[in-house]
C-alpha positions as CSV (number, residue, x, y, z in Angstrom):
1,M,-0.1,0.3,0.1
2,K,1.6,3.5,-0.7
3,T,1.3,6.4,1.7
4,R,-0.8,8.6,1.7
5,K,1.3,11.8,0.6
6,S,-1.4,14.2,2.1
7,I,-1.0,12.3,5.3
8,L,2.3,12.8,5.6
9,K,2.2,16.3,5.8
10,R,0.2,16.6,8.4
11,F,1.8,14.4,10.7
12,K,5.3,13.5,12.2
13,I,6.4,10.2,14.3
14,T,8.5,10.3,16.9
15,K,11.2,7.9,17.6
16,T,9.0,6.5,19.9
17,G,6.4,5.9,17.2
18,K,4.4,8.5,19.1
19,I,1.5,10.5,15.7
20,L,2.2,14.6,16.4
21,H,0.2,17.6,14.7
22,R,-0.3,20.7,14.8
23,P,-3.7,22.0,16.6
24,I,-6.5,23.8,15.4
25,G,-7.3,26.5,15.2
26,Q,-4.2,27.8,13.3
27,D,-5.3,30.1,10.3
28,H,-7.0,31.8,10.9
29,F,-9.6,34.5,13.2
30,R,-6.9,34.4,15.2
31,A,-7.5,37.8,16.7
32,K,-10.6,37.0,19.0
33,K,-7.8,34.0,20.4
34,S,-6.1,35.3,23.6
35,G,-2.3,35.2,22.6
36,K,-2.3,32.8,25.2
37,K,-4.7,30.7,23.1
38,I,-1.8,31.6,20.0
39,R,1.0,31.3,22.0
40,Q,-0.4,27.1,22.8
41,T,-1.3,26.8,19.7
42,R,2.7,26.7,18.1
43,K,3.4,23.2,19.4
44,L,2.8,20.0,18.7
45,V,0.1,18.2,20.3
46,K,-0.1,14.1,20.5
47,L,-2.6,12.4,18.7
48,S,-4.7,9.9,21.3
49,K,-4.5,6.5,20.2
50,A,-8.1,5.5,18.3
51,D,-7.0,8.1,15.6
52,S,-2.8,7.2,15.7
53,R,-4.2,3.4,14.5
54,K,-5.7,4.8,11.6
55,I,-2.8,7.6,11.0
56,R,-0.2,5.0,11.2
57,K,-2.2,2.7,8.6
58,L,-2.6,5.2,6.5
59,L,1.7,5.7,6.5
60,H,2.8,2.1,5.6
């Protein structure tokens, strides 16, 4: 099965096997969000176990 390139661009796999992704709400409508909220969304977030199984299947 081929790797889905769209999935590959959106997610990052760590050395230990965790799948990270960008938090939602970063692209637009940022003026109404607080500075704290904007700063928190800069970091990558770990994906839930159920979702990571699905994503892992699409990556390999």
